[in-house]
Rosetta silent file (secondary structure, phi, psi, omega in degrees, C-alpha in Angstrom):
SEQUENCE: MQSLTDVLQYLPLFYSGIGMTVLLWLASLAVATVLGLLLALASWSSIPVLSQAASTYVLFIRGVPILVQIFYIYFLLPSIGVTLPAYWAAVAGLGLAFSAYMAEVFRAGILAVDTGQVEAATSLAMPPLVIARRVIVPQAVRTALPGYSNIVVMMLKTTSLASVIAVPEMSRTAFLLVQATYKSIELFTLLALLYIAISIPLIILIRRMERR
SCORE:     score description
SCORE:     0.000 S_00000001
   1 L     0.000  -40.341  179.409  -18.483  -26.786  -84.280 S_00000001
   2 H   -63.343  -38.294  179.035  -17.610  -23.282  -83.122 S_00000001
   3 H   -63.116  -40.078  178.431  -16.560  -24.635  -79.709 S_00000001
   4 H   -64.832  -40.800  177.687  -14.235  -27.133  -81.385 S_00000001
   5 H   -62.716  -40.057  178.868  -12.723  -24.365  -83.493 S_00000001
   6 H   -62.169  -36.198  179.523  -12.196  -22.257  -80.374 S_00000001
   7 H   -72.976  -47.897 -172.965  -10.309  -25.107  -78.757 S_00000001
   8 H   -69.769  -19.677 -179.436   -8.170  -26.092  -81.734 S_00000001
   9 L   -66.175  -19.082  179.558   -6.992  -22.548  -82.429 S_00000001
  10 L   -93.883   -3.481 -175.407   -4.751  -22.840  -79.368 S_00000001
  11 H   -57.467  -45.205 -179.217   -3.224  -26.175  -80.400 S_00000001
  12 H   -58.196  -25.641 -179.688   -0.038  -24.743  -82.007 S_00000001
  13 H   -72.242  -14.282 -178.230    0.782  -23.050  -78.696 S_00000001
  14 H   -95.945   -5.471 -172.532    1.014  -26.481  -77.053 S_00000001
  15 H   -58.166  -48.521 -179.576    3.534  -28.041  -79.458 S_00000001
  16 H   -65.613  -34.858  177.821    6.632  -27.272  -77.391 S_00000001
  17 H   -65.532  -36.761  177.327    4.794  -28.328  -74.224 S_00000001
  18 H   -63.509  -45.061  178.636    3.929  -31.685  -75.788 S_00000001
  19 H   -61.154  -41.855  178.797    7.561  -32.283  -76.648 S_00000001
  20 H   -65.531  -38.861  178.213    8.668  -31.377  -73.138 S_00000001
  21 H   -61.441  -44.912 -179.197    6.038  -33.699  -71.628 S_00000001
  22 H   -65.121  -43.430  179.011    7.248  -36.632  -73.728 S_00000001
  23 H   -63.354  -42.455  179.241   10.915  -35.964  -72.909 S_00000001
  24 H   -63.761  -42.257  179.641   10.126  -35.643  -69.211 S_00000001
  25 H   -64.301  -47.217 -177.848    8.106  -38.858  -69.256 S_00000001
  26 H   -65.088  -42.086 -179.243   10.759  -40.885  -71.100 S_00000001
  27 H   -66.150  -45.914 -179.782   13.616  -39.673  -68.902 S_00000001
  28 H   -69.334  -32.064  176.673   11.783  -40.272  -65.631 S_00000001
  29 H   -64.740  -41.484  178.288   10.545  -43.649  -66.917 S_00000001
  30 H   -62.699  -44.167  178.786   14.125  -44.733  -67.638 S_00000001
  31 H   -61.954  -47.235 -177.124   15.226  -43.699  -64.136 S_00000001
  32 H   -64.823  -39.322 -177.440   12.269  -45.426  -62.483 S_00000001
  33 H   -67.894  -50.035 -178.469   12.663  -48.640  -64.478 S_00000001
  34 H   -63.718  -48.643 -178.691   16.389  -49.097  -63.905 S_00000001
  35 H   -66.781  -38.156  178.812   16.278  -48.127  -60.248 S_00000001
  36 H   -63.534  -40.097  178.005   13.117  -50.152  -59.644 S_00000001
  37 H   -66.573  -41.501  177.983   14.698  -53.291  -61.104 S_00000001
  38 H   -63.442  -40.800  178.611   17.836  -52.814  -59.006 S_00000001
  39 H   -65.051  -39.771  179.042   15.714  -52.332  -55.889 S_00000001
  40 H   -64.401  -42.627  178.047   13.707  -55.464  -56.652 S_00000001
  41 H   -65.914  -36.737  178.896   16.884  -57.512  -57.098 S_00000001
  42 H   -66.636  -41.510  179.564   18.296  -56.029  -53.891 S_00000001
  43 H   -67.992  -27.410  177.454   15.169  -56.922  -51.916 S_00000001
  44 H   -80.447  -17.159 -176.047   15.370  -60.469  -53.341 S_00000001
  45 L   -60.927  151.205  177.508   19.034  -60.697  -52.384 S_00000001
  46 L   -84.008   -0.691  177.688   20.099  -63.053  -49.610 S_00000001
  47 L   -84.146  111.986 -173.161   22.269  -60.275  -48.146 S_00000001
  48 H   -57.577  -42.664 -177.967   20.230  -58.980  -45.175 S_00000001
  49 H   -62.906  -43.175 -179.312   21.651  -55.446  -45.185 S_00000001
  50 H   -66.323  -44.609 -179.692   20.964  -55.008  -48.905 S_00000001
  51 H   -64.138  -42.681 -179.204   17.479  -56.468  -48.679 S_00000001
  52 H   -68.060  -38.926  178.731   16.541  -54.351  -45.655 S_00000001
  53 H   -62.890  -42.990  179.121   17.909  -51.165  -47.215 S_00000001
  54 H   -64.746  -42.860  179.954   15.842  -51.720  -50.375 S_00000001
  55 H   -64.653  -40.227  179.052   12.684  -52.450  -48.381 S_00000001
  56 H   -65.009  -42.849  178.277   13.191  -49.358  -46.223 S_00000001
  57 H   -59.237  -48.372 -178.523   13.698  -47.158  -49.289 S_00000001
  58 H   -61.537  -43.771 -179.831   10.517  -48.462  -50.929 S_00000001
  59 H   -63.172  -42.957 -178.287    8.500  -47.990  -47.743 S_00000001
  60 H   -67.797  -47.967 -176.568    9.787  -44.452  -47.212 S_00000001
  61 H   -64.933  -39.590 -179.706    9.360  -43.266  -50.794 S_00000001
  62 H   -68.933  -20.575 -179.865    5.844  -44.682  -51.113 S_00000001
  63 L   -86.637   -8.260 -178.583    4.851  -42.838  -47.957 S_00000001
  64 L  -108.191  128.930  178.444    5.830  -39.394  -49.254 S_00000001
  65 L   -56.910  144.646 -177.134    3.645  -37.626  -51.862 S_00000001
  66 H   -60.839  -39.781 -179.845    5.308  -37.259  -55.246 S_00000001
  67 H   -61.577  -39.793  178.992    4.776  -33.500  -55.250 S_00000001
  68 H   -64.954  -37.404  178.107    6.574  -33.197  -51.922 S_00000001
  69 H   -64.639  -40.266  177.179    9.506  -35.188  -53.317 S_00000001
  70 H   -64.361  -44.377  176.794    9.763  -32.824  -56.276 S_00000001
  71 H   -58.404  -44.099 -177.338    9.650  -29.829  -53.930 S_00000001
  72 H   -61.044  -46.196 -178.027   12.332  -31.366  -51.749 S_00000001
  73 H   -66.712  -41.794 -173.007   14.706  -31.952  -54.667 S_00000001
  74 H   -80.790  -38.708 -173.358   14.130  -28.565  -56.294 S_00000001
  75 H  -100.364  -31.908 -173.549   13.871  -26.267  -53.270 S_00000001
  76 H   -96.871  -32.007  179.831   15.720  -27.958  -50.413 S_00000001
  77 H   -61.303  -33.573  177.216   18.730  -29.641  -52.046 S_00000001
  78 H   -58.149  -24.038  179.779   20.276  -26.257  -52.989 S_00000001
  79 H   -68.990  -17.986  175.775   20.671  -25.603  -49.257 S_00000001
  80 H  -110.378   16.570  174.098   23.282  -28.382  -49.159 S_00000001
  81 L    90.651    8.721  179.390   24.933  -27.273  -52.382 S_00000001
  82 L  -110.330  106.606 -178.414   23.051  -29.483  -54.866 S_00000001
  83 L  -116.031  124.040  179.057   21.196  -27.377  -57.414 S_00000001
  84 L  -116.436  141.529  171.695   19.307  -28.964  -60.296 S_00000001
  85 L   -59.613  159.396 -175.405   17.512  -27.232  -63.159 S_00000001
  86 H   -56.496  -41.929 -178.686   13.738  -27.549  -62.977 S_00000001
  87 H   -60.362  -49.274 -176.559   13.618  -30.208  -65.708 S_00000001
  88 H   -72.387  -28.966  173.967   16.170  -32.491  -64.048 S_00000001
  89 H   -64.830  -40.370  177.777   14.634  -31.931  -60.624 S_00000001
  90 H   -67.220  -41.444  177.430   11.315  -33.130  -62.038 S_00000001
  91 H   -60.334  -46.213  179.671   12.990  -36.132  -63.696 S_00000001
  92 H   -63.435  -44.831 -178.735   14.706  -37.039  -60.426 S_00000001
  93 H   -62.830  -47.699  179.891   11.537  -36.559  -58.390 S_00000001
  94 H   -68.169  -41.999 -179.033    9.322  -38.599  -60.695 S_00000001
  95 H   -63.200  -46.320  179.852   11.987  -41.247  -61.295 S_00000001
  96 H   -66.639  -40.628 -178.181   12.725  -41.779  -57.611 S_00000001
  97 H   -63.808  -48.105 -175.826    9.043  -41.747  -56.646 S_00000001
  98 H   -80.101  -15.050  176.288    7.933  -44.273  -59.227 S_00000001
  99 H   -62.399  -32.096  178.720   11.003  -46.477  -58.759 S_00000001
 100 H   -65.821  -40.127  178.337    9.444  -47.624  -55.479 S_00000001
 101 H   -71.692  -38.734  175.539    6.291  -48.735  -57.283 S_00000001
 102 H   -60.407  -41.058 -178.508    8.345  -50.326  -60.050 S_00000001
 103 H   -60.070  -41.730  179.785   10.341  -52.200  -57.416 S_00000001
 104 H   -67.498  -37.699  178.217    7.183  -53.735  -55.965 S_00000001
 105 H   -65.988  -46.592  179.623    5.952  -54.764  -59.410 S_00000001
 106 H   -66.895  -36.650  179.777    9.285  -56.333  -60.332 S_00000001
 107 H   -63.105  -40.751  176.994    9.586  -57.982  -56.922 S_00000001
 108 H   -62.507  -38.321  177.115    6.209  -59.642  -57.425 S_00000001
 109 H   -65.837  -39.426  179.210    7.428  -60.882  -60.798 S_00000001
 110 H   -65.117  -42.684 -179.510   10.618  -62.254  -59.253 S_00000001
 111 H   -66.751  -21.736  179.705    8.693  -64.072  -56.521 S_00000001
 112 L   -79.027  -13.837  179.460    6.502  -65.638  -59.222 S_00000001
 113 L   -70.665  135.580 -179.442    9.519  -67.382  -60.792 S_00000001
 114 L   -59.846  124.129 -179.402    9.631  -71.072  -59.931 S_00000001
 115 H   -63.307  -23.863  178.531   12.222  -71.589  -57.194 S_00000001
 116 H   -63.129  -34.021  178.310   13.126  -74.895  -58.789 S_00000001
 117 H   -68.209  -39.172  177.878   14.635  -73.062  -61.750 S_00000001
 118 H   -65.573  -42.394  178.971   16.774  -70.947  -59.454 S_00000001
 119 H   -64.236  -37.842  178.240   17.909  -74.048  -57.581 S_00000001
 120 H   -65.716  -41.520  178.344   18.729  -75.773  -60.862 S_00000001
 121 H   -65.669  -37.771  178.086   20.789  -72.804  -62.018 S_00000001
 122 H   -65.475  -38.293  179.476   22.575  -72.717  -58.672 S_00000001
 123 H   -66.961  -21.074  177.048   23.375  -76.417  -58.933 S_00000001
 124 L   -88.418    9.591  177.433   25.051  -75.691  -62.272 S_00000001
 125 L    65.213   30.798  176.057   27.384  -73.294  -60.441 S_00000001
 126 L   -76.803  135.208  177.250   25.981  -70.232  -62.189 S_00000001
 127 L   -63.336  153.293 -178.687   26.974  -66.959  -60.455 S_00000001
 128 H   -55.368  -39.997 -179.923   24.117  -65.005  -58.834 S_00000001
 129 H   -65.543  -36.895  178.253   24.339  -62.197  -61.401 S_00000001
 130 H   -69.142  -39.722  176.641   24.098  -64.676  -64.262 S_00000001
 131 H   -60.659  -44.078  179.634   21.115  -66.361  -62.615 S_00000001
 132 H   -63.016  -42.946 -174.616   19.422  -62.988  -62.257 S_00000001
 133 H   -75.599  -36.627 -171.115   20.149  -61.976  -65.856 S_00000001
 134 H  -104.290  -19.583 -176.372   19.392  -65.254  -67.650 S_00000001
 135 H  -114.039  -50.670 -170.479   16.841  -67.016  -65.454 S_00000001
 136 H   -82.657  -54.582 -172.135   14.987  -64.609  -63.179 S_00000001
 137 H   -59.640  -46.176 -179.408   14.714  -61.257  -64.951 S_00000001
 138 H   -58.018  -40.608  179.984   13.338  -62.524  -68.322 S_00000001
 139 H   -75.840  -36.698  179.910   10.524  -64.432  -66.584 S_00000001
 140 H   -65.175  -39.001  179.965    9.898  -61.738  -63.996 S_00000001
 141 H   -62.467  -41.516  179.385    9.516  -59.062  -66.668 S_00000001
 142 H   -62.322  -43.695 -179.885    6.848  -61.104  -68.437 S_00000001
 143 H   -68.721  -36.089 -175.498    4.888  -61.566  -65.213 S_00000001
 144 H   -83.160   -7.004 -172.713    5.332  -57.940  -64.166 S_00000001
 145 H   -57.191  -44.722  179.677    4.339  -56.442  -67.531 S_00000001
 146 H   -59.636  -46.069  178.439    0.651  -55.700  -66.700 S_00000001
 147 H   -66.066  -39.766  177.917    1.547  -53.866  -63.487 S_00000001
 148 H   -61.724  -40.850 -178.651    4.477  -52.144  -65.157 S_00000001
 149 H   -61.919  -40.739  178.513    2.225  -50.990  -67.984 S_00000001
 150 H   -62.417  -39.563  179.704   -0.179  -49.324  -65.570 S_00000001
 151 H   -67.966  -36.917  178.915    2.680  -47.415  -63.971 S_00000001
 152 H   -58.977  -47.110  179.283    3.962  -46.310  -67.388 S_00000001
 153 H   -66.734  -40.206  179.129    0.613  -44.710  -68.227 S_00000001
 154 H   -62.369  -38.252  179.485    0.330  -43.230  -64.733 S_00000001
 155 H   -64.182  -39.024  178.646    3.767  -41.644  -65.089 S_00000001
 156 H   -57.872  -44.184 -178.438    2.747  -39.943  -68.322 S_00000001
 157 H   -74.993  -29.357 -177.718   -0.159  -38.231  -66.579 S_00000001
 158 H   -76.288  -12.748  176.225    1.844  -37.455  -63.438 S_00000001
 159 H   -59.303  -17.957  178.908    4.349  -35.395  -65.441 S_00000001
 160 H   -61.958  -22.016  178.826    1.809  -32.581  -64.990 S_00000001
 161 H   -65.640  -22.156  179.627    3.199  -32.140  -61.457 S_00000001
 162 H   -65.044  -16.494 -179.529    6.356  -30.695  -63.011 S_00000001
 163 H   -64.816  -24.157 -176.347    4.351  -27.573  -63.815 S_00000001
 164 H   -72.191  -17.705  174.742    4.574  -26.481  -60.166 S_00000001
 165 H  -111.472   25.757  171.237    8.319  -25.863  -60.555 S_00000001
 166 L    68.841   24.965  170.121    7.838  -24.095  -63.903 S_00000001
 167 L   -71.714  126.702 -172.454    8.853  -26.936  -66.245 S_00000001
 168 L   -79.265   57.152  176.412    7.249  -25.839  -69.549 S_00000001
 169 L   -90.165 -168.682 -169.796    5.269  -29.021  -70.226 S_00000001
 170 H   -62.081  -43.753 -177.901    1.646  -29.187  -71.366 S_00000001
 171 H   -65.049  -40.635  177.418   -0.017  -28.355  -68.060 S_00000001
 172 H   -61.991  -40.384  177.315    2.261  -25.381  -67.488 S_00000001
 173 H   -60.214  -44.403 -179.739    1.445  -24.149  -70.990 S_00000001
 174 H   -63.755  -43.374 -179.916   -2.282  -24.417  -70.257 S_00000001
 175 H   -60.112  -44.810 -178.774   -1.962  -22.545  -66.946 S_00000001
 176 H   -65.530  -39.367  179.799   -0.055  -19.677  -68.575 S_00000001
 177 H   -68.960  -36.352  177.296   -2.518  -19.415  -71.441 S_00000001
 178 H   -64.154  -40.560  178.194   -5.485  -19.384  -69.060 S_00000001
 179 H   -64.085  -32.002 -177.721   -3.882  -16.524  -67.131 S_00000001
 180 H   -84.694  -32.061 -172.695   -3.380  -14.603  -70.377 S_00000001
 181 H  -113.572  -17.663 -176.802   -6.730  -15.304  -72.071 S_00000001
 182 L    62.037   21.800  177.771   -9.119  -16.266  -69.228 S_00000001
 183 L  -102.619   71.135 -173.861  -10.468  -19.057  -71.461 S_00000001
 184 H   -69.344  -39.441 -177.614  -10.153  -21.819  -68.915 S_00000001
 185 H   -62.401  -50.120 -177.663  -12.848  -24.110  -70.339 S_00000001
 186 H   -62.855  -44.449 -173.183  -11.384  -24.159  -73.843 S_00000001
 187 H   -74.854  -40.166  178.304   -7.766  -24.522  -72.763 S_00000001
 188 H   -72.690  -28.942  172.800   -8.243  -27.158  -70.062 S_00000001
 189 H   -64.589  -43.713  178.129  -10.495  -29.108  -72.441 S_00000001
 190 H   -63.820  -40.020  178.126   -7.701  -29.047  -75.005 S_00000001
 191 H   -59.971  -45.533  178.619   -5.216  -30.122  -72.335 S_00000001
 192 H   -62.104  -41.320  179.298   -7.393  -33.107  -71.431 S_00000001
 193 H   -64.442  -36.473  179.195   -7.760  -34.050  -75.108 S_00000001
 194 H   -66.664  -42.793  176.736   -3.997  -33.919  -75.586 S_00000001
 195 H   -62.104  -40.950  178.008   -3.391  -36.273  -72.654 S_00000001
 196 H   -63.466  -43.129 -178.334   -6.021  -38.625  -74.053 S_00000001
 197 H   -62.980  -32.526  178.416   -4.475  -38.462  -77.528 S_00000001
 198 H   -82.306  -38.002 -173.382   -1.084  -39.459  -76.139 S_00000001
 199 H   -73.706  -41.428 -173.663   -2.346  -42.031  -73.630 S_00000001
 200 H   -62.089  -48.163  176.119   -4.721  -44.049  -75.818 S_00000001
 201 H   -60.057  -35.382  178.333   -2.112  -45.173  -78.427 S_00000001
 202 H   -65.253  -43.105  178.873    0.215  -46.023  -75.549 S_00000001
 203 H   -63.683  -41.965  178.516   -2.478  -48.108  -73.842 S_00000001
 204 H   -62.753  -42.941  178.644   -3.269  -49.925  -77.116 S_00000001
 205 H   -62.235  -43.341 -179.189    0.423  -50.675  -77.674 S_00000001
 206 H   -64.011  -41.176  179.449    0.812  -51.998  -74.131 S_00000001
 207 H   -63.581  -37.189  176.897   -2.226  -54.271  -74.493 S_00000001
 208 H   -66.406  -39.299  177.033   -0.771  -55.749  -77.665 S_00000001
 209 H   -63.649  -39.651  178.933    2.513  -56.371  -75.879 S_00000001
 210 H   -64.693  -40.268  178.711    0.665  -58.107  -73.049 S_00000001
 211 H   -65.379  -36.321  179.556   -1.179  -60.369  -75.471 S_00000001
 212 L   -71.437    0.000    0.000    2.084  -61.332  -77.175 S_00000001
């Protein structure tokens, strides 16, 4: 009981970090989802240049560690005149990194759509964008939901990488408190519990969505 009390006494110090973690996760998730869907549609496109460009981007981004991408955006872009605050650098890094994984998930969903439906829509003289919006994307999203859900949860936990560029999210808060108090066991235990507390309701919600 005393150990639990020792851990919980530091909880109020994490409140702002929790809020920053959630904001960082939601912003980077929006970037990754939109860009990933566009990349998947581009790779499915019959335009060779567009399809090849999307495939090359996905291959390149997946081959570079996410932490290195964050470093590149935050530390190297200023050398060419592009300076981003730490928060937006982390959003860009996480969003761009996970967009490649999102693209592969969405692409698999698109390939799972019956080609006969696409051919039927084409025979009705539907424009490609209308076919994508009304025929392909709704079915692809349903098929891609399990893989997408895994990435969503993974992104929440990967926001901890933003601590290396001093974004004041939960992990950064824990590191600073450990340096000040030297109570690493208590503080890192609390950090783990906070991630679990946020992740488990999200996982339960996603499973219900998958069943529906």
